[in-house]
N, C-alpha and C positions, 0 to 999 in steps of 0.2 A: 504494500500500500504506500502510495506517495502522498506527501503533504502539499497540496496545491498552493497553499499560502506561501510556500518557500520558492515557488517558481516566479522569476521576474516577469515572464510573459503574462502570468495570471495577474500579478500586481498592476502591470501597465494596462492590461485590458480592463481591470476593475476601475482604474482612474478614467479610462476612456468612457466607460458607462456613465460615470458621474458627470463628465463633461457633456455627453450627449443629452442627458436629462436636463442639465442646466441650459444648454443651447436651445433645445426644443421647447422649453417653457415659454419662449417668446414668439413661437410660431402662431399663425392665425388659429383661432379656436376651431374653425371648420376642419382643420387638419388633425384634430384630436384622435379620430378613429381611422385616419389615413396615414399620412407620412409620419406623424409624431409616434404613433403606436408602432409602426413598422421599424422605424429607426431605433426605438428603445428596445424592441424585441431582438433586432439584429445585433445591437451592441451588447446586450446582456447575454445573448447566446454564446458569445466568445468565452467569457470567464465561466459561464455555466458548464459548457462542454469540456473545458480544461479541467474543472473540478470533478465532473463526472468521470472523465477518462482516468484521472488519478485514483479514483476509487475502484477501478476495474483491476482484475487479477492478472491480466496478460498484456504483453507489449502490443500485439495486434489490436486488442480492444482499445488500448490507450491511443494508438495511432488512428483508429477510426474516429474517435472523438476529437482528436486534434484536426483531422481533415474537416470535420463538421464546423469546428471553430474557424478554420481558415475560410470556408465557404461563407460563413456569416460575416466575416471581416470584409470579404469582397462585396457582398451585398450592401453592407454599410457604406463602403467606399462609393458605390454608385448613388446611394441615397444622399450622401453629402454633396455630390456633384449636382444632383437634382435640386437639393435645397438651395444651393448657390444660384443655379439658373432660374429658380422661381423667385429669387430675391428674399428668401427667408433668413439667410446668413450672408455676411459680407465675404469678400475675397480672402481677407486675413484669417477669419475663423475657418473658412473652408480649407485653406492651406494648412493651418495648424492641425485640424482634425485629420486631414488626409495624410499628413506627415506621421501622425501617431498611428494611424491605421497601417500605413506602409511598414513602419517599424515593427508593429505587432505581427504582421504577416511574415516578415523576415524572421522574426523570433520563432514563430510557429513552424515555419519551414525548416529552420535549423533544428529545432527540437524533434520534429517529425523524422528528419533524416537520422538523428541519433537514436531515436526509439526503434526505427526500422533496422538500423545496423546492429543494435543490441538484441534484436529478436531472435 
């Protein structure tokens, strides 16, 4: 069993979730059940899946959940682009969020490579 709280990628993704919640709190209210909900679910799916994967008993199962987290990060990356294009966030916030997402994706990819090598 792994302690997900000791993984820097989990910690960084948790901080990203907090940032997404804060950013989406200023979106138009009509987006509450649309883009706001989708972004919050995508963002929170990243650390959720890292944590769940850590609780699994095998490297292949852990790798599966890391892959799901990676997919959620990619989904969130597009949602940030859409948010910028719709004028819900400015260029600076979009750049900041996407830089964080890119870093998390790199970290997930690296961890996934290590997990698959150790399997």
